[in-house]
C-alpha positions in Angstrom: 2.1 -4.9 23.4 2.4 -1.9 21.2 3.3 -1.4 17.4 6.6 -0.3 17.9 7.5 -4.2 19.3 6.5 -5.6 16.1 6.7 -3.0 13.3 9.3 -3.2 10.6 11.6 -0.1 11.1 13.5 -0.6 7.7 10.7 0.9 5.3 10.9 0.6 1.5 9.3 3.8 0.2 8.2 5.1 -3.2 8.4 9.1 -4.1 5.1 10.7 -5.2 6.9 11.8 -8.3 8.0 8.4 -9.4 6.2 6.6 -12.5 4.1 3.6 -12.5 6.7 1.8 -13.7 9.2 2.9 -11.0 6.7 1.9 -8.4 6.1 -1.6 -9.9 9.6 -2.2 -10.0 10.0 -1.4 -6.3 7.2 -3.8 -5.4 8.5 -6.3 -7.5 12.1 -6.4 -7.0 11.5 -6.3 -3.2 8.6 -8.6 -3.2 6.3 -6.6 -1.4 2.5 -5.9 -1.9 2.7 -2.1 -1.2 4.7 0.8 0.3 4.3 4.4 1.5 4.6 7.3 -0.7 6.8 10.4 0.4 6.6 13.8 -0.9 9.9 15.5 -1.5 10.2 16.6 2.3 10.1 13.0 3.4 6.3 13.2 4.6 4.1 10.4 3.9 1.4 11.4 1.3 0.0 8.1 0.1 0.2 4.5 -0.1 0.9 2.7 -3.4 -0.3 -1.2 -3.5 -0.4 -4.0 -6.2 -4.3 -3.3 -6.0 -3.5 0.2 -7.1 -1.3 -0.6 -9.7 -4.0 -3.1 -11.3 -7.0 -0.7 -10.7 -5.4 1.3 -13.8 -5.3 -1.6 -16.3 -8.6 -3.2 -15.0 -11.8 -1.4 -15.2 -14.1 -0.3 -12.4 -17.3 -2.1 -12.5 -19.3 0.9 -13.8 -16.9 1.4 -16.7 -17.0 -2.3 -17.3 -20.8 -2.4 -17.7 -20.7 1.0 -19.7 -18.2 -0.3 -22.1 -17.6 -4.2 -21.9 -16.1 -4.3 -25.4 -13.1 -2.2 -24.1 -12.0 -4.9 -21.7 -12.3 -8.3 -23.4 -9.7 -7.2 -25.8 -6.9 -8.4 -23.7 -4.1 -7.4 -26.3 -5.6 -3.8 -26.0 -5.1 -4.1 -22.0 -1.5 -5.1 -22.7 -0.9 -2.2 -24.6 -2.5 0.0 -22.1 0.4 -0.9 -19.8 2.8 1.0 -22.4 0.6 4.0 -21.9 0.4 4.2 -18.2 4.0 3.3 -17.4 5.1 7.2 -17.4 2.2 8.1 -14.9 3.1 9.6 -11.8 2.5 7.7 -8.7 0.6 10.6 -7.2 -2.3 10.3 -9.8 -2.8 6.5 -8.8 -2.0 6.2 -5.0 -4.2 5.8 -2.2 -4.4 9.3 -0.9 -6.4 8.7 2.5 -3.5 7.0 4.5 -4.2 5.7 7.6 -1.2 5.7 9.7 -0.2 4.6 13.5 1.8 5.7 16.3 4.5 3.1 17.6 2.6 3.5 21.0 -0.5 2.2 19.8 -1.7 -1.1 21.1 -1.3 -4.1 18.6 -4.9 -5.0 19.1 -6.3 -1.4 18.2 -3.9 -1.1 14.9 -5.4 -4.5 14.0 -8.9 -3.4 14.6 -8.3 -0.4 12.6 -6.9 -2.6 9.9 -9.6 -4.8 9.6 -12.3 -2.2 9.9 -10.7 -0.2 7.0 -9.8 -3.0 4.9 -6.0 -1.9 5.2 -3.1 -4.4 4.8 -0.1 -2.2 5.9 0.2 0.9 7.7 2.9 3.4 8.2 4.1 3.8 11.8 4.4 7.6 12.3 5.9 9.3 15.2 5.7 13.0 15.3 5.2 13.4 11.4 8.3 11.2 10.7 8.0 7.7 9.1 9.6 5.5 11.5 8.4 1.9 10.4 5.6 -0.2 8.9 3.1 -2.6 10.0 1.1 -5.1 8.5 -1.8 -7.5 9.1 0.7 -10.9 9.0 2.9 -9.2 11.7 -0.3 -8.3 13.8 -1.8 -11.6 13.5 1.4 -13.4 14.3 2.1 -11.3 17.4 -1.3 -11.6 18.8 -1.4 -15.5 18.8 2.2 -15.9 20.0 1.4 -13.4 22.8 -1.9 -15.2 23.7 -1.1 -19.0 22.6 1.6 -21.4 23.3 3.5 -21.3 19.7 
């Protein structure tokens, strides 16, 4: 079984020059947890996930341990949201994109996702975004293909 058989061909995307607020709106209104980020030419340059959005608001471990007082004032954390809403996606997106070719075996894509702790991967053919595949689709495909469900 190949990735092309289980990928979602309609992909909701975010532009690299969109703002934090615009990216959050895309994820929220489409009830998705992440999306590929495209540059002006339509090339995949990153991925934005809910985790990336929260990472800006919540501390890294080191920051928390160095300045815990900054992170126990939850009203201040909420004020931080108003500061960051106009930050550009390219600042906080995950830039190390791991894509997959549509001809890749599903089990190989799943192994890469597990090894790299990736929830979704853009499907890229000849440099163009043609779909997206997520862990749930792979999990369901593998089970359905190997068991009687």
